[in-house]
Backbone bond lengths (Angstrom), bond angles and torsions (degrees), N, CA, C in turn:
res aa  C-N    CA-C-N  psi(-1)  N-CA   C-N-CA  omega(-1)  CA-C   N-CA-C  phi
1 M - - - 1.418 - - 1.612 107.60 -
2 N 1.281 114.18 138.47 1.490 119.65 -179.01 1.534 111.87 -72.56
3 N 1.287 119.04 149.90 1.407 120.59 -179.84 1.622 107.82 -79.10
4 P 1.349 113.98 123.94 1.454 114.69 -176.19 1.569 110.72 -73.35
5 E 1.272 119.20 -12.50 1.484 120.42 -177.90 1.648 107.69 -88.26
6 K 1.292 116.13 -7.60 1.460 118.88 176.63 1.479 111.59 -78.31
7 I 1.349 117.86 75.66 1.479 119.23 -176.55 1.582 107.97 -117.79
8 K 1.313 107.37 145.05 1.448 113.55 179.63 1.675 106.67 -80.40
9 K 1.283 112.67 111.13 1.485 119.07 -172.07 1.586 111.44 -81.97
10 V 1.257 113.10 140.04 1.468 120.14 177.09 1.541 104.13 -129.64
11 S 1.329 112.14 107.57 1.421 119.50 -175.03 1.584 109.42 -76.17
12 K 1.307 117.03 91.39 1.512 120.35 -178.34 1.473 104.04 -141.19
13 E 1.335 112.29 154.35 1.529 122.17 172.08 1.489 104.45 -117.68
14 F 1.283 111.44 128.54 1.561 122.72 -179.64 1.467 116.19 -104.80
15 S 1.320 120.52 147.31 1.376 122.82 173.53 1.460 103.33 -136.76
16 L 1.427 117.58 147.64 1.408 125.55 177.89 1.448 116.05 -119.05
17 A 1.293 123.91 133.24 1.474 122.08 172.01 1.538 109.00 -69.18
18 V 1.333 115.09 141.24 1.383 120.90 172.58 1.525 114.72 -106.24
19 Y 1.349 110.44 124.33 1.484 120.01 -175.52 1.386 113.80 -102.26
20 N 1.361 119.78 153.20 1.437 121.22 174.55 1.632 107.50 -100.75
21 C 1.308 118.64 -175.95 1.464 119.49 -170.90 1.581 110.64 -72.08
22 E 1.335 116.44 -11.47 1.463 122.35 178.47 1.537 110.43 -88.28
23 G 1.443 115.23 -10.62 1.399 118.75 177.74 1.534 112.15 90.81
24 A 1.424 117.09 8.32 1.383 119.87 176.23 1.489 110.78 -90.28
25 E 1.383 115.46 141.82 1.459 121.77 177.67 1.621 109.59 -72.54
26 V 1.322 115.72 122.37 1.410 121.59 -177.36 1.448 118.76 -112.47
27 D 1.297 113.27 -14.63 1.474 122.33 -174.88 1.557 112.45 -166.78
28 T 1.246 117.88 169.99 1.536 121.84 167.24 1.489 109.47 -131.25
29 L 1.316 116.78 135.35 1.433 122.03 -176.75 1.591 111.10 -117.49
30 K 1.316 115.48 124.13 1.445 114.89 -178.46 1.639 103.88 -86.61
31 L 1.303 109.07 131.78 1.507 117.05 -174.42 1.561 110.31 -81.07
32 N 1.280 117.44 153.40 1.442 124.62 177.16 1.477 109.07 -64.75
33 K 1.278 119.76 122.06 1.507 122.33 -175.04 1.495 109.91 -76.45
34 D 1.387 120.72 -15.65 1.427 114.66 177.21 1.518 113.13 -82.99
35 V 1.330 119.72 -4.58 1.383 124.78 176.41 1.602 110.85 -113.51
36 F 1.249 111.95 -52.54 1.489 121.30 -175.28 1.534 110.04 -98.25
37 D 1.363 117.57 72.99 1.521 115.44 -176.76 1.466 109.87 -117.88
38 G 1.375 121.43 10.37 1.472 125.10 -174.90 1.447 118.62 78.62
39 S 1.302 116.25 6.30 1.450 121.64 179.86 1.566 115.66 -73.42
40 L 1.259 119.13 136.61 1.469 122.52 -175.24 1.495 107.97 -128.72
41 N 1.350 115.80 131.59 1.414 120.46 174.08 1.591 108.93 -128.21
42 E 1.347 112.66 90.05 1.452 118.24 -169.86 1.477 108.60 -64.03
43 E 1.289 121.60 -30.54 1.528 124.00 -176.70 1.436 110.31 -66.82
44 C 1.281 122.74 -44.75 1.506 122.10 174.89 1.498 114.05 -69.61
45 L 1.380 117.64 -35.47 1.463 122.16 173.38 1.529 109.30 -61.13
46 Y 1.260 119.35 -43.01 1.520 124.69 179.55 1.501 109.23 -59.61
47 Q 1.377 111.57 -50.29 1.498 113.30 -179.60 1.587 112.74 -61.60
48 A 1.224 113.73 -43.18 1.561 121.93 -178.32 1.610 108.75 -58.43
49 V 1.295 109.93 -49.92 1.533 112.56 -177.00 1.535 110.80 -64.09
50 N 1.325 114.85 -43.53 1.455 120.90 -176.28 1.637 107.61 -64.23
51 G 1.305 111.19 -43.73 1.522 115.91 173.42 1.427 118.19 -54.49
52 F 1.335 113.87 -46.08 1.456 120.87 -178.85 1.466 110.59 -62.11
53 R 1.425 112.97 -49.54 1.460 116.08 -176.96 1.484 114.17 -67.23
54 A 1.349 116.55 -25.44 1.434 119.08 -179.75 1.581 107.88 -77.51
55 N 1.315 112.99 -32.52 1.540 115.70 179.35 1.590 110.08 -69.45
56 Q 1.296 116.25 -21.02 1.532 120.43 -177.69 1.508 110.32 -84.77
57 R 1.345 119.80 -13.86 1.458 124.54 179.54 1.545 108.79 -64.57
58 M 1.340 114.56 133.05 1.402 117.08 173.24 1.491 116.53 -83.28
59 G 1.256 121.59 -34.55 1.461 121.89 176.28 1.483 112.80 68.09
60 L 1.311 118.82 40.21 1.520 120.58 -174.98 1.453 112.35 -100.06
61 A 1.326 121.38 -5.12 1.438 125.01 -171.90 1.690 102.05 -61.09
62 S 1.340 114.44 135.47 1.470 116.60 -171.90 1.536 105.69 -147.79
63 T 1.263 118.74 146.30 1.446 130.74 172.57 1.496 109.30 -135.92
64 K 1.355 117.25 163.65 1.460 122.07 176.57 1.367 111.52 -108.52
65 T 1.341 116.67 135.41 1.528 121.20 170.39 1.460 112.62 -79.77
66 R 1.251 124.15 175.81 1.432 127.29 -176.35 1.532 110.05 -61.93
67 G 1.287 115.16 -27.20 1.525 120.23 -176.96 1.562 106.96 -81.86
68 E 1.291 121.14 -13.65 1.476 120.74 -175.41 1.454 111.56 -109.27
69 V 1.298 118.14 -8.14 1.504 119.66 176.83 1.490 111.27 -78.29
70 S 1.285 122.93 130.45 1.496 117.57 -178.32 1.475 114.76 -69.30
71 G 1.287 117.86 151.40 1.480 123.36 -176.85 1.458 112.07 90.46
72 G 1.321 118.36 -168.23 1.406 123.82 172.05 1.548 114.85 80.08
73 G 1.378 114.95 17.40 1.462 118.56 -173.56 1.474 109.70 -78.32
74 K 1.339 116.80 -33.98 1.551 121.23 -177.15 1.582 113.51 -88.73
75 K 1.287 112.55 140.77 1.457 116.70 -179.95 1.493 108.01 -76.58
76 P 1.426 116.06 124.93 1.474 120.77 -172.06 1.486 114.43 -53.88
77 W 1.304 118.01 -45.71 1.465 124.68 178.51 1.515 106.56 -145.79
78 K 1.312 112.69 170.04 1.474 116.97 -178.88 1.595 109.84 -74.79
79 Q 1.367 109.66 158.54 1.484 115.78 -168.57 1.520 112.62 -65.44
80 K 1.214 124.49 -35.15 1.460 128.65 -177.19 1.501 114.73 -128.03
81 G 1.337 116.15 150.25 1.501 122.70 166.65 1.492 111.20 100.95
82 T 1.330 120.99 0.71 1.486 120.16 -178.95 1.487 112.37 -98.88
83 G 1.354 117.91 -18.67 1.420 123.53 179.60 1.600 108.94 86.84
84 R 1.277 114.57 0.76 1.436 117.80 178.36 1.477 113.57 -104.21
85 A 1.309 117.96 160.53 1.499 117.06 179.32 1.561 112.09 -64.16
86 R 1.324 110.62 144.67 1.495 117.62 179.49 1.496 109.56 -64.83
87 V 1.292 113.66 140.24 1.487 119.09 177.12 1.530 107.34 -150.28
88 G 1.365 117.03 143.45 1.473 121.57 179.29 1.534 114.91 -106.46
89 S 1.307 117.34 -11.69 1.447 118.23 -175.68 1.430 113.36 -160.43
90 T 1.330 118.25 142.01 1.516 124.16 -178.56 1.473 107.24 -77.29
91 R 1.433 120.22 -0.96 1.474 116.70 -178.51 1.585 103.96 -108.55
92 S 1.225 119.95 24.16 1.512 123.99 171.36 1.495 106.62 -57.71
93 P 1.386 115.38 143.32 1.513 117.82 176.52 1.471 112.16 -61.04
94 L 1.336 120.86 -21.23 1.425 120.82 177.50 1.486 119.52 -74.37
95 W 1.457 109.89 -11.20 1.538 117.57 178.11 1.397 118.05 -101.35
96 K 1.262 116.21 157.50 1.488 118.15 171.06 1.504 113.44 -59.36
97 H 1.186 119.39 140.86 1.537 124.46 -177.38 1.518 112.12 68.52
98 G 1.390 113.22 14.14 1.494 113.90 179.77 1.503 111.54 -84.12
99 G 1.329 115.71 -174.63 1.380 117.26 173.73 1.483 119.43 -77.23
100 V 1.367 120.62 176.42 1.431 126.91 -175.97 1.617 110.59 -106.50
101 V 1.294 110.05 128.01 1.515 112.48 178.92 1.615 108.74 -88.24
102 F 1.316 115.28 132.06 1.485 120.76 178.60 1.561 112.66 51.21
103 G 1.323 118.82 36.15 1.441 120.90 177.92 1.613 108.69 -81.44
104 P 1.346 113.08 170.68 1.490 118.05 -175.42 1.599 109.01 -74.40
105 H 1.253 113.43 150.78 1.566 119.66 175.64 1.482 105.44 -134.25
106 P 1.362 114.58 154.11 1.562 118.76 177.78 1.511 111.11 -50.98
107 R 1.261 116.37 133.87 1.446 126.17 -179.57 1.516 114.93 -148.44
108 D 1.292 115.61 155.00 1.484 120.22 176.14 1.519 110.30 -100.40
109 F 1.388 113.11 120.41 1.451 123.54 -179.08 1.583 111.68 -88.19
110 S 1.370 114.01 -13.42 1.446 115.90 -170.15 1.584 112.17 -72.24
111 Y 1.370 111.09 154.14 1.488 118.83 171.73 1.543 109.10 -155.28
112 N 1.244 112.04 160.39 1.557 123.30 -177.15 1.461 110.05 -92.69
113 L 1.377 116.15 138.06 1.422 121.16 172.72 1.648 106.77 -110.04
114 P 1.261 117.47 153.14 1.411 116.44 172.00 1.471 114.81 -60.16
115 A 1.322 119.98 145.32 1.444 121.71 -179.10 1.516 111.46 -62.27
116 K 1.340 114.35 -30.18 1.486 117.41 -176.78 1.550 111.38 -67.45
117 I 1.340 115.99 -35.99 1.428 120.20 174.46 1.483 114.31 -63.72
118 K 1.412 112.65 -44.25 1.513 113.16 -174.13 1.479 108.31 -72.79
119 N 1.404 117.09 -29.49 1.478 118.99 175.86 1.515 112.28 -64.11
120 V 1.363 116.82 -43.35 1.469 119.95 178.78 1.578 113.54 -67.33
121 A 1.387 109.06 -34.01 1.526 116.01 178.71 1.619 110.75 -64.81
122 L 1.316 113.18 -41.00 1.523 121.19 179.28 1.545 110.74 -63.62
123 R 1.443 112.37 -42.11 1.486 114.59 175.80 1.502 112.20 -62.89
124 T 1.359 115.17 -41.41 1.428 119.02 -179.73 1.526 109.27 -61.33
125 A 1.289 121.71 -49.26 1.465 127.25 -179.66 1.568 110.09 -51.76
126 L 1.343 113.46 -50.53 1.530 119.38 -176.78 1.487 109.72 -66.99
127 N 1.358 117.11 -45.62 1.547 117.72 177.79 1.512 109.28 -64.57
128 S 1.257 121.99 -28.44 1.547 120.55 177.67 1.503 106.39 -66.85
129 K 1.295 117.16 -42.81 1.513 118.53 -179.43 1.503 109.08 -68.12
130 L 1.288 115.44 -34.69 1.560 118.82 -177.32 1.563 107.19 -69.65
131 N 1.334 117.72 -39.25 1.476 119.67 179.68 1.472 113.16 -68.83
132 E 1.357 114.92 -23.74 1.473 118.36 -178.89 1.427 112.89 -96.57
133 N 1.368 120.73 8.73 1.443 128.13 -173.33 1.532 116.37 52.01
134 N 1.383 107.54 37.20 1.532 114.02 -179.82 1.511 110.71 -110.97
135 L 1.378 116.76 16.26 1.361 122.30 172.42 1.573 113.51 -103.44
136 I 1.335 117.06 116.60 1.504 119.72 -167.44 1.550 103.81 -117.26
137 L 1.283 115.61 132.53 1.501 121.40 -175.40 1.517 107.53 -107.60
138 L 1.315 118.42 122.81 1.416 124.26 -171.71 1.604 102.00 -113.65
139 D 1.347 117.21 135.41 1.462 121.00 -178.48 1.498 107.79 -60.33
140 K 1.342 117.79 -55.55 1.423 122.91 176.82 1.561 107.60 -172.99
141 L 1.351 114.15 149.77 1.569 117.10 -175.48 1.498 103.45 -87.56
142 E 1.403 114.54 122.03 1.432 123.00 175.85 1.525 103.10 -127.80
143 L 1.297 113.74 122.13 1.556 120.48 175.99 1.531 106.77 -116.35
144 K 1.362 116.58 138.39 1.434 121.96 -179.65 1.535 107.39 -80.09
145 E 1.269 115.24 -28.04 1.432 119.03 179.19 1.605 112.00 -140.50
146 A 1.236 121.14 150.11 1.449 126.19 176.56 1.543 109.26 -75.59
147 K 1.285 116.69 59.03 1.466 119.75 178.72 1.503 114.01 -128.38
148 T 1.319 115.79 148.74 1.539 116.12 -178.06 1.452 113.13 -62.67
149 K 1.319 117.02 -35.21 1.500 117.63 -177.04 1.581 111.57 -63.24
150 M 1.402 115.07 -24.98 1.470 119.10 176.68 1.500 110.19 -71.13
151 A 1.319 115.45 -39.50 1.457 119.07 -178.28 1.553 110.28 -74.87
152 V 1.292 117.74 -31.16 1.409 123.46 175.73 1.579 110.69 -64.39
153 K 1.382 110.61 -39.85 1.532 116.49 -176.64 1.594 107.86 -67.76
154 V 1.331 116.72 -32.15 1.454 118.12 178.20 1.506 112.23 -66.69
155 F 1.360 113.70 -52.96 1.489 117.45 178.26 1.578 112.02 -62.54
156 S 1.256 117.89 -32.39 1.423 117.29 175.53 1.561 115.60 -69.45
157 S 1.303 116.91 -30.91 1.458 125.92 173.03 1.512 109.13 -64.50
158 L 1.346 117.47 -39.24 1.455 123.75 -176.55 1.498 108.13 -79.17
159 K 1.343 114.80 -1.09 1.556 121.46 -178.08 1.527 113.00 57.85
160 V 1.392 109.78 38.51 1.470 115.95 174.87 1.547 105.92 -94.30
161 F 1.291 117.88 -37.51 1.482 120.30 177.19 1.543 109.13 -103.68
162 N 1.329 117.93 153.85 1.431 122.95 176.09 1.534 107.80 -136.47
163 A 1.246 123.28 113.15 1.418 123.95 -174.13 1.447 111.20 -68.77
164 K 1.381 121.80 -13.20 1.410 122.62 179.95 1.531 115.02 -86.64
165 L 1.359 109.44 -12.48 1.504 117.29 178.86 1.618 113.40 -88.35
166 K 1.223 116.50 136.92 1.389 119.00 -179.93 1.556 112.47 -72.39
167 K 1.383 112.15 -34.40 1.480 119.04 178.60 1.499 111.79 -124.36
168 N 1.252 117.37 110.47 1.473 123.86 179.10 1.537 110.09 -91.95
169 P 1.299 112.76 152.52 1.542 119.58 179.73 1.483 115.49 -64.48
170 K 1.331 121.19 152.93 1.386 125.74 177.40 1.519 104.57 -79.37
171 V 1.334 113.46 136.72 1.496 120.10 -177.27 1.497 113.79 -120.42
172 L 1.304 117.69 136.57 1.537 119.73 173.90 1.496 103.12 -108.99
173 F 1.378 117.13 125.93 1.342 125.54 173.97 1.538 111.86 -109.71
174 L 1.356 111.25 121.04 1.401 118.57 -175.49 1.516 110.81 -111.14
175 T 1.261 115.52 131.79 1.490 120.25 -178.72 1.483 113.23 -135.42
176 D 1.303 117.15 165.97 1.579 123.21 174.90 1.495 111.56 -78.20
177 K 1.388 116.51 -39.36 1.390 121.38 178.45 1.504 108.26 -152.11
178 L 1.354 115.27 154.13 1.458 117.30 -174.63 1.617 109.56 -121.80
179 E 1.270 114.37 105.89 1.468 119.34 -178.20 1.556 108.04 -68.51
180 K 1.346 115.50 163.07 1.434 122.22 -178.08 1.524 109.67 -63.92
181 D 1.304 118.35 -44.71 1.489 123.00 177.39 1.461 111.17 -57.83
182 Q 1.310 119.52 -46.83 1.398 124.58 -179.95 1.519 113.53 -62.80
183 K 1.321 115.13 -43.22 1.542 119.07 174.10 1.452 109.19 -61.79
184 T 1.289 123.09 -40.10 1.507 120.77 -179.32 1.437 110.78 -65.60
185 A 1.369 121.83 -42.07 1.400 126.90 177.38 1.479 118.08 -66.55
186 L 1.354 115.82 -31.13 1.492 119.59 -178.84 1.548 115.48 -91.97
187 K 1.410 118.98 -13.27 1.390 116.96 -164.15 1.661 109.16 -76.08
188 N 1.345 113.91 -23.68 1.396 117.17 175.32 1.535 122.04 -81.07
189 L 1.376 114.81 -1.91 1.398 117.73 -178.16 1.507 106.88 -93.24
190 N 1.376 116.96 107.78 1.356 122.68 -174.45 1.549 116.30 -67.41
191 L 1.290 115.20 -24.18 1.383 118.26 -174.88 1.556 111.94 -97.46
192 V 1.319 114.99 2.33 1.451 120.38 177.63 1.471 111.71 -114.21
193 S 1.365 119.92 121.03 1.413 124.44 173.97 1.481 107.78 -106.01
194 V 1.403 117.51 138.25 1.345 122.39 -172.67 1.526 108.04 -122.07
195 N 1.373 113.25 139.85 1.382 120.02 -178.02 1.619 109.14 -153.67
196 L 1.280 116.04 159.84 1.445 121.93 178.55 1.625 110.17 -82.26
197 A 1.240 116.98 139.10 1.491 114.81 -173.46 1.559 112.52 -60.47
198 K 1.337 115.37 -25.16 1.513 118.00 -172.77 1.564 103.62 -81.62
199 D 1.315 119.80 -8.72 1.435 117.36 -173.01 1.571 112.80 -116.17
200 T 1.326 114.88 -1.57 1.469 123.46 -175.02 1.538 107.08 -69.71
201 H 1.333 109.89 157.79 1.567 115.10 179.49 1.576 107.73 -142.35
202 A 1.208 118.58 172.36 1.384 127.21 -174.99 1.504 113.63 -61.07
203 Y 1.307 120.59 -40.04 1.460 122.29 -175.64 1.520 113.37 -67.87
204 E 1.427 117.23 -36.75 1.465 112.65 178.72 1.532 111.85 -77.12
205 V 1.345 117.90 -22.92 1.384 120.63 178.86 1.574 107.14 -68.39
206 V 1.240 113.22 -48.04 1.566 122.33 -173.61 1.579 102.47 -68.24
207 N 1.244 123.96 -35.85 1.424 126.45 -168.36 1.538 111.78 -81.89
208 S 1.324 117.87 -5.43 1.444 126.46 177.61 1.519 109.73 -102.18
209 N 1.366 114.82 154.41 1.466 115.59 176.89 1.431 108.87 -92.51
210 K 1.314 126.21 -32.65 1.383 127.36 174.02 1.565 112.97 -131.81
211 V 1.245 117.72 150.52 1.466 124.06 -179.24 1.562 107.74 -117.44
212 V 1.324 114.59 120.43 1.486 117.56 172.10 1.524 106.83 -114.71
213 I 1.420 110.63 122.91 1.375 120.73 -176.57 1.511 114.89 -127.01
214 T 1.302 119.90 133.90 1.535 123.53 179.11 1.510 107.71 -71.29
215 K 1.284 115.39 159.26 1.495 123.01 -178.95 1.494 112.91 -60.39
216 Q 1.363 115.56 -44.48 1.417 118.37 -176.54 1.613 107.98 -74.35
217 A 1.243 115.52 -32.06 1.467 121.08 178.30 1.564 109.52 -61.05
218 L 1.419 113.67 -38.63 1.384 119.47 -174.08 1.588 108.39 -70.21
219 N 1.364 113.26 -36.38 1.452 119.82 174.50 1.536 112.85 -60.35
220 D 1.288 113.59 -48.94 1.467 118.39 174.52 1.497 113.24 -56.58
221 L 1.297 116.16 -46.68 1.440 120.76 -176.72 1.513 112.07 -61.22
222 T 1.389 113.09 -40.79 1.491 120.62 -176.36 1.543 107.15 -64.93
223 E 1.364 116.36 -46.75 1.517 121.98 -177.84 1.581 104.85 -59.52
224 R 1.359 116.91 -46.58 1.429 118.81 -177.50 1.480 110.56 -58.30
225 L 1.345 123.31 -39.17 1.479 126.62 -173.56 1.528 112.55 -84.89
226 L 1.373 115.15 -10.04 1.430 119.99 177.52 1.550 111.17 -92.81
227 K 1.297 116.16 -6.28 1.510 118.82 177.83 1.522 111.20 -74.56
């Protein structure tokens, strides 16, 4: 296993503009340099993404061996004297409706990764979005009504969505808490996945084109990564 501390360090200090729901810049926030320093550890990120994908696999593919296929208890013909090949069961893998040799059986693909590696992988994913200017800081999500069009208006103001484009980017929205009205407004946006900052992981950050995070959620996420 690779050493999660073996990271290519980039000595930078980053600041992000804070936007409101109308897309206006209202503040500037200096990011914690112990978390957001531009460092990338692709090895840990690779392991975390592979681990997450493996844990999502169901492993339900199943075939029956000759002992599991129903029937076949009677010997088709006697052992000798018929001129035909000897056979003990009609459920032989060589016969139609017979069992399967070396076929798949239900199995568990999941495995655990050390928390340290998952922590470094999440930092790498976030720093990658930061380096690409795809990390957008929102003051807080305020919707006048619990309607999808209100949520679309917010993301359009942040220049995340563009009505003129046929294909818009996938967006990950991270918040500290999700109110009922916000959940109702966001659930119909197919390109927006929503999660709490305390529950996010490297795979969903990498799998999105842009990350929009609220100011309080960023504080929660920073505290989580500093532990």
